[in-house]
N, C-alpha and C positions, 0 to 999 in steps of 0.2 A: 368715478371709474376712470381706470387707466384707459388711455385710447390705446388700440392694439396695434397701431402705425409704428409705434416705436417705442422702447423702454424708457427713455430718456426724452424728454419734450423740451424744447426752448421755452423758458419762463416769461409770460408775458411781462411782467416787471423788470426784465433786465435789458437796460439800456445798450444798443450798439450804436447808436446815433444820437449826436446831441441835439438838444431842443433850442437853445439859445442862437440869436442872430448873430451873425459874424460881418463884420464888415473889415473892408480891406483896400488900400490904394493899390491900383491895376499897374499903373507905369506902363502905358502901352505904347508899342514898339513900332517902330514905320518900317515895313518891309521892301518898299517901293512899288513901282509900278502902279500906285494908288490903293494898296492892300496895307491893313493896320491888324496888328495881332494886340487884344486886350486882355489876354490870361484865360485863366481856367476858371472856368463858372462854380465848380464844386469842388476844391481842392483836397479831395479828401478819398478813400476806397470804403469799401462796404466789405463785410464778413461774408464768408460762405460756408460757415461751419467754426465754432469755436470750442475748445475744451480745457478744462483745469485738469494737470496732471503734473509728474514730477522728472526731473531729468538724472542723469547719471550720478549726480552727488545728492541725490534726494531732496533739491530744491523745488518748490513749488514755481511751477511756469504754466504759461495759458498759450494755448498754440492757436491761432488764426489762419483761415485761409484767406488771403488778401484778393479783392478783386476790385478792377478799375475798368476804365476804357479799353485796355489791352486784354482783360479777360481775368482769369486768376493766374497772377504772375509769380506770386510768392506765397510762403509759409512764414508767418510773423512768430517769433518766441519771444516771450515777456517775462522777466523774472518779476514774480509776484511780490517780492521782498523790496526790491531796489528800483524797478521800473526799467532795468535796462534791456534794451530790446537788440535782437538779432533779424537778419531777415535773410531768407534761402530763397534762391529764385528757382524755380520750377525747372527742372531737370528737360523739360521739353517744350515746345512753343505752346502758348496757352491759345493761339489761334482766335480769341474772341470768345473761347468759351470757358466754363467755370464749372465747379462743383454744385450739384444738386442732390447729393447725398454724402456723406462720409461716415466713418466709423473709428472710435478710438477701441483697439483690441484688447484682449486679456492680458496680453504681453506686452503693452503699453507702446504701441505703436500707432499711427494715425495713418488711415487710408481714406482715398479718395479717387474717383475715376470720371476724366473727363477729356474732350477732345481725342477721343480713341486712345487713352493713355490709361494704365493703372499706374499708381504711384505709393509709395510707402515710405513715411518719414518717420524716423526714431529718435525721441526726444534723449535719449540715454546718448545718443552717439552724437546728436545734435547735427543730424544730417539727414539728406535722402538717401534711402539703402537701397530701395529698387524702384525702377519704372520699367513697364512694357508697354507695346503698342497693341492694340486690340481692333476687332472690328466696330465701326463706327456704334455709339458715338459717347454719350454720358450715362452715368449710374443715375436712377432715378432712386433707388433701394439697393443697401447693403445690410450684410449680416455675416456673423461667424457660426461657423458650427461647432459640434462638441468636441472635434479635433484640432480645433483653432484654426481650420482653414476660412479663407475671406472670401465671401461670395458677393457679386456686381451683377446686378442686371440692368441695361442700359435699354433708354429710349434712342431712337423710336422703332426698334423692330425687333425688341426683347432677345437681345446678345446677352448671353451668360457667359460669365469668367470667373474662375477660381484662381486663390494666390495661396500656397502653403509656405508661411514664413518659417517652418523649420527646415524646409529642402529649398527655398528660393524658386519653386517650380508655380510658373503661371499656366492655365490651361484656359485657350479661347474656345469655347463650343460653337461660337458664331451665333446667327440669328436662328431661334428655335421657334418662334411663333410670327405668323405672317397673317396681318390685316391690312386694308386698304386704308388706313388712317396711322398718324403717329401716334405710339402706344406710350403711356405712363404707367411706371411699376413703382410705386410710391411704398411697398412693403414687401420685403424678402424673410423668407423664416427656413431653418432647417429642423428637420425632426431628429430624434435621437439615433435614427436609422439612416440619416444622413442623405435623406429625401429632402430636395430644394423644393419651396414652393414660393410662388410670388401673384401677387394680386395685380391683374390689369386694369385701365381706364384709359379715355374716358368715353369714346362715341358708344362702346357696348363692353359692359364688366366682365372679366374672365378669371378663373384661377386656373393657375397652370402648376399642373406636378414635373418636376425635372428629375429624371435619375441619373446620378453622376456616372454609375457605373456605364451606363449604355451611352448616354447623351441624348435620351430620347424625352421630349417634352411633350405632356399629354394634357389637355384641356379638360377640366373637371365639370364646368357647367354647362347643361345644355343650353341650345338657342334659347327657349323659351326662359330660361332662368336668369338671363342675360338681361340688364338696363343702363339707362345712361348714367354715367357715374364710374366709380371705380371700387374693386373687390378689395378686400384686404386681409391679411393675415399676420398671425402673430404666433411665437413661441411659448409654450407654456411650461412650467416647471415638471410637468409630469410626463415630458419627452416629446408629447405631441404638437402638432400645429393646428390651431383653430382658425377659421376664416367665415368671412361674410361674402355673400354674393353681390351686397350693395354695403359699403359701409355705411355705418350708423344703424341697420337694419336690428331686429331683435333675434332673427334667426341665424343660429350658429351650425357651420360644417366642420366634423371631426376630421382631419386630415393626418393620416400615418402610412409610412410605406407606400405612397402612393395612391392610395384609396381614399374614396370619400365618403363620408355617411352623417347626415343631417341627423342635428340632435335638439334642434330647437334653441330653446332659451339657454343661455349659461351664466349663472350668478356668480358663480366661484370663479375668477381669473387669478392665476398667479403668472405674471410675466416673468421671463428669464431675466435677469439684467443682461442686456445689452447697450452699449453706449453708440447709440446711432440714431440718425434724423436724417429729413433733408437738408436744404442749405439753411435751413433756420436752426442746425442743430446748435444748441449751448448746454453744455455740460459744466454745471459749476463747482461739483464737489471735488476737493483737492483729497489725497488719500488721509491727510490728518485731521480732517474734518472741517477746515475752513472752506469758505464759500466765495466765488465770486460774487458779488452785487452788481457790479458795474464794469464793463469793458467798452469805453466811449472812444471809436474811432475818430468821430469829428474833433472833440477836446483832447484828444489824445490823454486819456486819464484812465487807472484801472483802481477800483477799489476792493478790497479783499475783507470778508468780515469774519470774526471767529463767534461761532454761535454760543460756545461755552463762557466766553468773556464777555462777550455784548461787545466789543471794539471791533473798531473796523480802521483800516488804513488806506490811505490814497497815495496813489505814485503817477508819475508822468511818464509816458514812453513816446518813441517817435517810430516813424517808419517812413517810406517811399512813397508816392504817388502820382499818378498822372490824372486823375481826377476822373469823376463819376461822367458817364455818357449824357451829352445833352440830346433831349427829344426834340426840341425846336424852341424856336423864340420870336416874340413879337414886339412891336414897339408898344407900350402901355401909354395912358392917357397923362400920366404925369411926365413924358418925355424921356422916360428909360427902357431899356432892351430888358424883357423879362421873359422867362422860360421855368422848363422843371430839367432835372436831371434824373437819371434811373442808375439806382444802386449807387450809393444810398439814393432814397428819394429826397429832393431838394429842392426850394424856389431859390431862384437867383435873379437879381436886379442890377445891371449897368448902367450907371450914370455917365454919358459921355462928356456932360460938363464938367464934372468934378473928376474923372477918371477913376471912379470908385466903384467898389462891388458891395453889395448886400445877399448874405445867404442864409436862408431859413430851413428849417423842417418843414415838409409840406404834408401834405394830406394826398396820400397815394402818388400814382407817377401822373405827372403830368403830361399826356400826350398830344394835346391838341390846344393851342392858346389862340385869342382873336380878341380884338377890341370894338367895343360897341358904344359910341359916345362917350362919355365919362367912366365905363366901367370895363374890368378886364374879366375875359371869362375863361374857364379851364373845362376841357374834358378829359377825364381821366380814368386811368387802370389801377387796382380791378374795381370792379364793380359796374363801369359804366357810370361815373358820376359827372355832376354838373356843378360848378363852383363858379361864385360871382365875387369878383374882389375890386374894391372902391379904393384906388392909391391914396385918395385923398384923407381916409381915415387912418387911425392907429391898426395895424397889424392884430388881430385876434386871432390864436390857433384855431382852425377848422375842427369844429367836432360834429359830427352827424346829427341832425334833427334839436340843435343847440343855436337859438338864437342870440345875435349879438356879434358871432365870428363874423372875422373879415379876413380871407376870404369866407364868403357863407356857403354852406352844402345846401344845395338848391334842390337836387335830385339822384335817384341812383335806379338802374334799370337793368341791371345784369337779371337774367341772362341773355335779354335781348340784345343788349350793348354790354361789352365787356371790356372790349379794346378799343377805344376810339380811335377812328381814322380822319376824321374831319367834322370842324366846328364851324357851321357857318351863321355868323352875326350879320342876320338879315338886315338889307337896306331900311326897312321900315321902322328900324329902331327900337322894336321892340319885340321881335320874335328871334329866339337863336335856338338853332336846329344842331342836335349832336346825332354822328352816324360812326358805324364801326363794327366789327365783328364781333360773333357773341361769346357766351361761355363756354368753358370746357367741355369740350365733348359735342357741342352744339352745331348746326349747319345753317346758316341765313341771319343777318343782322338786321335790326330795326331802325328806327328813326324817332329821336325824343325832341319834340316841339315844346320849347318852353316860352309862356308867355309872360312878358315881365310887367306888363300892366296887372294882369288878373293875378299873376304868381301861380299859375296852375301850368301841370304838366300834360301832353298828350303823349303817349306810345302808342307807334304803329309797329304792327308787326312785319317781319319779311312775308310772310303769307301774303299780306295785303300790298306789298309792294311786287316785289318778283321773288318768288319762292326759291330758297335754297341760295340766294346772293345775299351780299352785305353790301352796302352803300360806303364807296370809298372817297368820292368827291362831291360837290355840291356846289351851284350857282344858282342866285334868283334871276328869275327872267320877268320881263314886264307881265302886267296882268294877273298878278298873285300866282305865278306858276314857279316852280322849281325844277330845275335840270340835273339829274343825278347821273354818276356814273359808278357803276358796280365793279366788286371783284367776286371772283369764284372762291375766295379762300374762306374755309371754313373758321370756327373759331379753333382755339388752342388744343390740337388732341383729336379735332372732329374730321368728317369724311365728306371730302369734296364732293359735292353732286352736280352741280351747274357745270356746264361744258365751256362755255364762253361769256364774257363780261359784257354788258349792255349798256345803252344810254336808255333814259326815262324821263317822261315829263309828268310831273305832278300838280295837282292843282293844291294851293297852300291851303286854302278853305275847307276842302271835302277830305283832303290828303288820298285822293284817288287818282291812281296812275291812268293818265289819257293816251299816253302811247310809250313803246318802248321797242327797241332793236338793237340786234346785234351790228353795230355799224361797222366794225371791223370784225369780220369772221377769225373766231380763234384767240382773240384778245384775252386777257386773263383779268388784267386791271385797269379800269382807268384811273389814272395815277392822280391826277389833278386837272380841275377845269377852272376858267378865268372869265369872266364877263368883261369885254373891253366897252369902251365909251361909244364906240359904233354898234353896239348890239350882237355883234359876234363874238362867239364863243372859241376860246383857245383852250386846247387839252392836250394830254400826253396819254396815250395808250401804250401800257406795258414799257414806261421809261424812255421809250426811244422813237415812238412813232407820234410825232407832234401833228396835230391837225387843227384847222377851223372849221366850225362847225355853224351853220344859219339854223338858229333855233326856231324861226318863223316857217321856212320850207323845210327844215329835217333834211338839210343835206349838208354834206362835207364838202366844203369849197376850195380847202387846200390841204394837203397832208404831204410830210416830207420824213423821211427815214434819217433821224438824227445820228443813228449809232457811228458810223463812217468817221463822221466829222467833227461831232461833238461829244459822242459818248453817252450814257445814259443820264438822266435828269436825277436831281436827288431824290431819295425815297425814305421815307420814315412813317411811323404809326402817324404822322401828321406833317405831310411832306412840304408844306407852302412852297412849291416849284416856282409858282410866279409873284412876281414883286412888283406891283405898280410904283413907278418914280412920278417926278414932277409932270404936270398935265396929263397928256395922252400915252407919255411914255411907259413901255410895260418890258420888264428883264425876266430871264430866265435863268435859274440855278442849276447848272449842270454839277456835275461830281468833278469834271475837269476844270470850269471857270464859269464866267457870267457872261450871258450874252442878251443883245438886245432885240426886240422884234420890231420890223417895219412894218408899221401900219397898213400902207397901202399896199405891198407885194406880200407881207406875212414873212420876208425872207429873216433868216436868223442872222446876226452877226455876232462874232464872239468878241466882246471888248477886251475880255482880258483874261488868261489863264491864271487860275488861282496858285499860289506856292505852295498848297495843301489841298489835299482831297476834301471837299465841301460834301458833308455829310447830311446837314438837314437845314431847310430855311428858318426864318428869312423874313426880313422886312427892311423897310426905306425908313431912314429918319435923318433928316439936316443933309440932305446931300449924300448920304451915305448907303449902301447896302448892309444890312449885318446878317450874318449866318455862322453855322456852327461847323468845326471841323472835330468831330471825336467830342473830347470834352473841353476845347477851346473855343472862343467867341473871336471872330474876324469881323472887319468890316472893307468895304470897297467905297472908293470915292469914285462917284461916276463921272465921265468926262462933261 
């Protein structure tokens, strides 16, 4: 049964990411003042929509929205016969943003909408032929109506935009539907009378009918019909649009001329052919019947097959890239610096002794990484998974619920945790704790406890910790206790409900919260925590409020606003702000540079300004502090 989200769905068997390990020599570069540049961890880009079509000479070409640490920076055009490629820079600054939806129109033009800009690429002219600024921010769904007009609906506040390719007119209707949370509109459809419909998620589903004539948007679902998740719509060949109050349900709603009629089950569906989807769009079919089997941006290879003859042809292509964004890094038990990148999702390992890299496809997005003894643990998105890697054993690609893999998949606990922010390798040597924000549309994240001895997991929901909070930072305390710092951030597309973040103390054995307090009224995040050898806890609230906390008296004994002198500390989904060095030395990673904490006075001293902004931490290895800046790995020799 076809999914109503889009007519063309990205096929699971098509690879845009290579699976083989890549090894390379880094040739590190001395930058002066103790800093060294080691290179790009994952020197490839990710696709955010790929389509097979033809150019002005009727040649088969593949169009790819390219995405790296800058955002979606270019459109790549590949000649399917020769592999010759051309790269067309986006006609507006990507601003770190990228496509979440795109569409190849019936007129053979490729559209997307992100960073508050709508854009048209014409493969016949081999050029961008239109772009225009809109209300924020990026399309989550797009469609084409019966008159050839392209429609886009945007995150986070349901902005509606139309573009008429015949006249070149862009209409921005602004934000048409307000909710107290960021909205996802993953499906958009037009009936043959010209009305536009889109499904909304994820905190509470809704279907919106939009009248282009008046610019009025009307919610069609009553409050009692809405549920957590997303509504969905699709265009049928009968000229009407059909929707579901919750995607995947068996109950259908007929939508026509702005009216909704419940019709129950709908067995026969004929989707109007529209080549559109989310960021995973992969349209394989060329007009002459040939098909793209593989478009591999890692290996830079394109394979096209002819179903009539059964023959396949492989060509090589090339493109520029500044590499994938690094989520975080840490020293592994084998003396390497390891971590993960996002888009594409890759594992990287840098060996300082040989000045060389290893890069592999990873299981999901490695948000948080930590070492415990001879093992390296990973907390990842999506699904809130936990992996265990033994660097002393051969790498065996991770498969869920399959023994013998290395890294080994241990657990997956979405929606309680979907996007990890903290991974605590407990000093008891056997307990690993994963924390983070929950699934799409949810509020309040839980804690996953993994016992390495029993190989069992325990999941504690947010309602048993602090309702509607998620844990962002954790440290172990003496006597079998944990100190946690929360965030008020909900899951992606969820509704913020807590007013201020808190610190809490939990008993490790019973998982009961013994104390909690909004130590800094109005704070929204406890970015990171670290327990010093003295027993005092160092922390940051909202990235610029540095504090020292006595866990025994539960009092703040020192605090300072670092904003004016140092700027904000680093922040990521697994920030690793504090970096312990030799002895009792403790370092702090700011975006601006690297500071040291004076243990007696708790004063921060800036050791050196970094030649690049520091985006993520961070670990100490053989006298150097390693950190990330975008897609690059750097290090600093401590005095």
